C-alpha positions in Angstrom: 43.9 -132.7 -50.9 47.0 -133.1 -50.4 47.7 -131.6 -54.5 46.8 -127.8 -53.0 49.3 -128.3 -50.2 51.6 -129.2 -52.1 50.8 -126.7 -54.5 51.0 -124.4 -51.6 54.6 -125.0 -50.1 56.0 -124.5 -54.2 54.3 -121.6 -54.1 55.8 -120.5 -51.2 59.5 -121.5 -52.4 59.0 -124.2 -49.9 58.3 -127.4 -52.0 57.9 -130.6 -49.8 61.8 -131.5 -50.6 62.6 -128.4 -48.5 61.0 -128.9 -45.8 61.6 -132.4 -45.1 65.2 -130.8 -45.3 65.2 -127.7 -43.3 63.6 -129.7 -40.8 65.9 -132.9 -40.9 63.0 -135.4 -41.9 62.8 -138.4 -44.0 61.1 -136.4 -47.6 59.0 -139.5 -46.9 57.3 -138.6 -43.5 56.7 -134.8 -45.2 54.8 -136.6 -48.3 52.4 -138.9 -45.3 51.8 -135.6 -43.3 50.9 -133.8 -46.3 48.9 -136.9 -47.9 47.2 -137.6 -44.8 48.6 -141.1 -43.7 49.9 -139.9 -40.9 50.1 -136.6 -38.1 53.2 -134.5 -37.0 51.9 -131.8 -35.2 55.2 -130.3 -36.1 55.5 -131.0 -39.7 52.4 -129.5 -39.8 52.7 -126.0 -37.8 55.6 -125.6 -40.7 53.7 -126.0 -43.1 51.2 -123.8 -42.1 53.3 -120.8 -41.2 55.4 -121.2 -44.5 52.1 -120.4 -47.1 51.0 -118.4 -44.3 47.3 -121.2 -44.7 45.8 -122.2 -40.8 46.1 -125.6 -39.7 42.5 -125.9 -40.4 42.3 -125.1 -43.8 44.6 -127.2 -45.2 42.9 -130.4 -43.0 40.0 -129.9 -43.0 39.4 -133.0 -40.9 40.3 -131.1 -37.6 43.7 -133.7 -36.7 45.1 -130.7 -36.1 42.4 -128.8 -34.3 44.0 -129.6 -31.0 48.3 -129.3 -30.0 49.2 -132.2 -28.8 49.1 -133.1 -25.1 52.9 -132.2 -24.6 52.4 -128.4 -26.0 49.0 -127.9 -24.2 50.8 -128.8 -20.5 53.8 -126.4 -21.6 50.9 -123.6 -21.7 49.5 -124.3 -19.4 52.3 -124.6 -16.7 
């Protein structure tokens, strides 16, 4: 649930506004990722790293189970 993600970020001293500033993204973009209305592997993995919670626990619907094609190709080259 998005509230759990926000709480985890706040506990990690990285509220969504700080995530947006650190990644140089608009706060609404970060909010859309947290709420699940948009998708960004980069933002999601950053949130996962600062909260120390795996992607599949933050977004159990599986949207981030597979890295985007550009990352998969980099690791196989």
